Legacy VTK file of the C-alpha trace (Angstrom):
# vtk DataFile Version 3.0
C-alpha trace
ASCII
DATASET POLYDATA
POINTS 287 float
0.000 0.000 0.000
1.416 3.397 -1.002
-0.425 6.541 0.072
-0.064 9.957 -1.510
-0.128 12.113 1.630
-1.691 15.422 0.682
-1.755 14.752 -3.052
-5.240 14.981 -4.508
-6.513 11.842 -6.260
-8.862 11.610 -9.237
-10.652 8.698 -10.896
-11.361 9.051 -14.616
-13.471 6.597 -16.599
-13.322 6.200 -20.379
-9.656 7.188 -20.229
-8.117 5.234 -23.101
-8.563 8.076 -25.622
-10.272 11.376 -26.302
-11.525 13.511 -23.430
-10.689 10.914 -20.790
-7.056 10.480 -21.813
-6.578 14.226 -22.215
-8.077 14.832 -18.770
-5.800 12.247 -17.167
-2.772 13.975 -18.660
-4.013 17.439 -17.664
-4.644 16.468 -14.046
-1.360 14.568 -13.782
0.492 17.681 -14.978
-1.217 19.605 -12.177
0.045 17.134 -9.595
-2.976 14.881 -9.178
-2.582 11.140 -8.786
-4.902 9.643 -11.398
-6.661 6.282 -11.423
-7.764 5.565 -14.980
-10.268 3.082 -16.344
-11.283 1.880 -19.804
-11.818 -1.422 -21.585
-8.837 -1.236 -23.923
-6.042 -2.412 -21.657
-3.212 -1.760 -24.145
-4.123 1.886 -24.610
-4.736 2.328 -20.903
-1.321 0.875 -20.083
0.330 3.142 -22.662
-1.339 6.196 -21.137
-0.277 5.152 -17.644
3.294 4.716 -18.873
3.286 8.162 -20.496
2.081 9.765 -17.266
4.617 7.878 -15.154
7.443 8.777 -17.547
6.495 12.437 -17.159
6.774 12.052 -13.377
3.106 11.571 -12.556
1.391 9.069 -10.288
-1.089 6.781 -11.965
-2.979 3.531 -11.609
-4.634 1.731 -14.540
-7.628 -0.528 -13.910
-8.852 -2.037 -17.180
-12.379 -3.364 -17.441
-15.958 -2.704 -18.438
-17.319 -0.017 -16.108
-20.869 -1.320 -16.608
-19.852 -4.399 -14.602
-20.141 -4.206 -10.818
-16.868 -6.066 -10.304
-14.948 -3.486 -12.356
-16.495 -0.610 -10.420
-15.615 -2.196 -7.084
-12.075 -2.967 -8.254
-11.572 0.616 -9.410
-12.592 2.145 -6.072
-10.807 -0.470 -3.964
-7.532 -0.305 -5.917
-7.546 3.489 -5.868
-7.907 3.625 -2.101
-5.353 0.877 -1.542
-2.798 2.599 -3.793
-3.380 6.266 -2.980
-5.257 6.237 0.323
-7.925 8.762 -0.662
-10.246 9.993 -3.392
-10.948 13.659 -4.117
-12.370 13.831 -7.638
-14.583 11.427 -9.591
-14.901 12.091 -13.315
-17.668 10.075 -14.962
-16.573 10.373 -18.574
-17.198 6.984 -20.235
-20.059 7.074 -22.697
-21.443 5.441 -25.827
-23.421 6.661 -28.827
-25.077 4.234 -31.229
-26.476 5.913 -34.292
-29.874 4.932 -35.597
-33.509 5.836 -35.226
-35.955 4.730 -32.577
-37.406 2.409 -35.191
-34.154 0.826 -36.359
-32.129 0.443 -33.155
-32.297 -2.915 -31.432
-33.354 -3.268 -27.824
-29.806 -4.364 -26.991
-28.384 -1.204 -28.568
-30.761 0.979 -26.579
-30.073 -0.874 -23.342
-26.294 -0.712 -23.832
-26.384 3.074 -24.059
-28.445 3.455 -20.889
-26.248 0.991 -18.998
-23.018 2.830 -19.831
-24.200 6.420 -19.993
-26.582 6.436 -17.016
-26.473 3.390 -14.744
-22.677 2.976 -14.631
-21.938 6.533 -13.434
-24.738 6.336 -10.871
-23.451 3.075 -9.429
-19.800 4.167 -9.467
-20.735 7.382 -7.697
-22.625 5.449 -5.020
-19.446 3.489 -4.288
-17.263 6.615 -4.257
-19.473 8.839 -2.118
-18.269 7.776 1.356
-14.680 8.705 0.460
-15.727 11.865 -1.413
-17.676 13.026 1.642
-14.606 12.461 3.787
-12.535 14.837 1.655
-15.323 17.206 0.545
-14.600 16.086 -2.990
-15.858 16.854 -6.466
-17.967 14.814 -8.895
-17.719 15.842 -12.545
-20.178 14.288 -14.975
-19.307 14.634 -18.644
-22.730 15.060 -20.236
-23.240 16.668 -23.679
-25.048 19.420 -25.532
-27.224 16.503 -26.641
-28.751 16.878 -23.164
-29.954 20.339 -24.203
-30.965 19.772 -27.824
-31.806 16.226 -28.899
-30.381 15.431 -32.298
-31.053 12.527 -34.681
-29.558 10.074 -35.545
-28.437 9.829 -31.906
-31.828 10.303 -30.277
-31.393 7.475 -27.779
-27.953 8.807 -26.877
-29.607 12.188 -26.306
-32.166 10.500 -24.058
-29.388 8.994 -21.938
-27.691 12.373 -21.639
-30.954 14.047 -20.612
-31.196 11.371 -17.909
-27.580 11.928 -16.840
-28.141 15.688 -16.660
-31.306 15.246 -14.587
-29.554 12.955 -12.134
-26.576 15.340 -11.942
-28.893 18.202 -10.977
-30.659 16.134 -8.331
-27.388 14.751 -6.956
-25.978 18.263 -6.597
-28.937 19.190 -4.414
-28.808 15.943 -2.453
-25.207 16.675 -1.488
-25.429 20.419 -0.746
-25.002 19.880 3.002
-22.082 17.451 2.647
-19.455 19.655 1.033
-19.305 17.416 -2.048
-19.585 19.529 -5.187
-21.290 18.177 -8.318
-20.455 19.610 -11.741
-21.768 19.059 -15.262
-19.702 19.504 -18.413
-21.554 19.823 -21.712
-19.098 19.386 -24.592
-20.248 20.248 -28.062
-18.703 18.426 -31.033
-15.206 17.201 -30.164
-12.471 16.207 -32.610
-11.997 12.739 -31.160
-12.662 9.085 -31.987
-16.067 9.398 -30.336
-17.242 11.852 -32.998
-15.219 10.282 -35.814
-17.035 6.939 -35.581
-20.435 8.273 -34.532
-21.936 8.199 -38.028
-23.073 11.832 -37.825
-22.446 13.973 -40.887
-19.118 15.844 -40.409
-20.797 18.998 -41.719
-22.706 19.140 -38.428
-19.528 19.347 -36.349
-19.795 23.132 -36.257
-17.630 24.703 -33.600
-15.812 21.423 -32.871
-13.176 21.664 -30.162
-10.260 19.451 -29.239
-10.347 16.907 -26.432
-7.547 18.892 -24.785
-9.774 21.954 -24.591
-12.516 19.985 -22.849
-9.902 18.431 -20.559
-8.665 21.858 -19.508
-12.233 22.826 -18.586
-12.612 19.649 -16.516
-9.291 20.271 -14.764
-10.442 23.784 -13.838
-13.636 22.355 -12.396
-11.643 19.961 -10.238
-9.961 23.002 -8.651
-12.868 25.463 -8.762
-16.175 23.585 -9.036
-19.095 25.169 -10.872
-22.587 23.894 -11.541
-22.343 23.800 -15.360
-19.721 24.437 -18.004
-20.301 24.302 -21.767
-17.363 23.762 -24.130
-17.093 25.807 -26.265
-18.807 28.446 -24.170
-20.432 30.115 -27.189
-22.614 27.042 -27.809
-24.344 27.402 -24.430
-26.499 30.384 -25.460
-27.042 28.857 -28.914
-28.378 25.649 -27.356
-30.477 27.712 -24.962
-32.114 29.501 -27.892
-32.848 26.145 -29.496
-34.665 25.078 -26.323
-36.660 28.320 -26.288
-37.675 28.018 -29.952
-38.098 24.290 -30.665
-40.469 24.923 -33.576
-37.695 26.755 -35.376
-35.295 23.852 -34.849
-37.927 21.414 -36.104
-38.454 23.518 -39.224
-34.707 23.614 -39.895
-34.447 19.829 -39.607
-37.487 19.329 -41.841
-35.998 21.604 -44.496
-32.616 19.879 -44.297
-34.243 16.454 -44.625
-36.092 17.554 -47.771
-33.031 19.108 -49.387
-30.492 16.466 -48.300
-31.966 13.197 -47.016
-28.498 12.194 -45.773
-28.016 15.459 -43.861
-27.785 13.854 -40.421
-25.830 10.774 -41.477
-22.694 10.233 -43.489
-24.155 7.256 -45.288
-27.798 8.232 -45.532
-30.639 6.077 -44.137
-29.446 3.065 -42.155
-30.711 -0.451 -42.737
-33.035 -1.766 -40.071
-30.277 -3.831 -38.454
-27.694 -1.061 -38.664
-26.145 1.185 -36.080
-22.817 2.927 -35.819
-21.217 2.803 -32.397
-18.957 5.349 -30.752
-17.838 5.063 -27.166
-16.546 8.172 -25.456
-12.976 7.705 -24.338
-13.097 4.017 -25.182
-14.364 3.767 -28.729
-15.930 0.511 -29.806
-14.957 1.461 -33.389
-17.877 -0.468 -34.839
-20.049 0.965 -37.611
-22.811 -0.498 -39.703
-23.534 -3.179 -37.153
LINES 1 288
287 0 1 2 3 4 5 6 7 8 9 10 11 12 13 14 15 16 17 18 19 20 21 22 23 24 25 26 27 28 29 30 31 32 33 34 35 36 37 38 39 40 41 42 43 44 45 46 47 48 49 50 51 52 53 54 55 56 57 58 59 60 61 62 63 64 65 66 67 68 69 70 71 72 73 74 75 76 77 78 79 80 81 82 83 84 85 86 87 88 89 90 91 92 93 94 95 96 97 98 99 100 101 102 103 104 105 106 107 108 109 110 111 112 113 114 115 116 117 118 119 120 121 122 123 124 125 126 127 128 129 130 131 132 133 134 135 136 137 138 139 140 141 142 143 144 145 146 147 148 149 150 151 152 153 154 155 156 157 158 159 160 161 162 163 164 165 166 167 168 169 170 171 172 173 174 175 176 177 178 179 180 181 182 183 184 185 186 187 188 189 190 191 192 193 194 195 196 197 198 199 200 201 202 203 204 205 206 207 208 209 210 211 212 213 214 215 216 217 218 219 220 221 222 223 224 225 226 227 228 229 230 231 232 233 234 235 236 237 238 239 240 241 242 243 244 245 246 247 248 249 250 251 252 253 254 255 256 257 258 259 260 261 262 263 264 265 266 267 268 269 270 271 272 273 274 275 276 277 278 279 280 281 282 283 284 285 286
């Protein structure tokens, strides 16, 4: 057992690439000890090696975060190695493109299990230690929790659920000193977006994973209720919520002019769905 003394400790899920990997590097540079999780053990080990080579403290726990055993192992190993937990970053997520009509029940369930149930259950395990250190919970949500967008409608539904739980959790914990934050990234130039099946023309205002990571790292030090990255898209999304009829009209017009507007490949077959997993991409399309 090796404890970190006064060093702050963060857990990051979905850390094998994209926002998760960038956040692990950003926090390690700021002196945090980071416990990282993802399914792809080779990439996770490479990230851990990079952080250690740069002088950082890290612990890699590979496994599927939707499984209870992986969640328990992540919390237990973190406390055994570092002796505390200060920041929990629920970043892992999955998008499977397709319509309500074409997506299979398994595809729908998989998104809810990873995007909603896994962060809830991991947080439940982490809360006793986070209370002890008046820690911070950062949930990586999405602008899809503000404006639902086909062909990732079910993904949007999971992010609406994650945002709702984040808001309630923040209020549940007001008297405990634990701060709860929500990050809403817009389009991000990462594997998650690259394999999502959404038309690249819609990636307006796309930002890098490093930019989102910097925002998350700031929240770990100075928690806030909500941060949108890039900031300019916050008011834009707010206007879309205020004027949904206008958004509907824009989508209807786009669908008439370009039937493939929302998808790279046009309408999907009934069995088809592209899969993108945030920070841990499944890299499966046309399934």
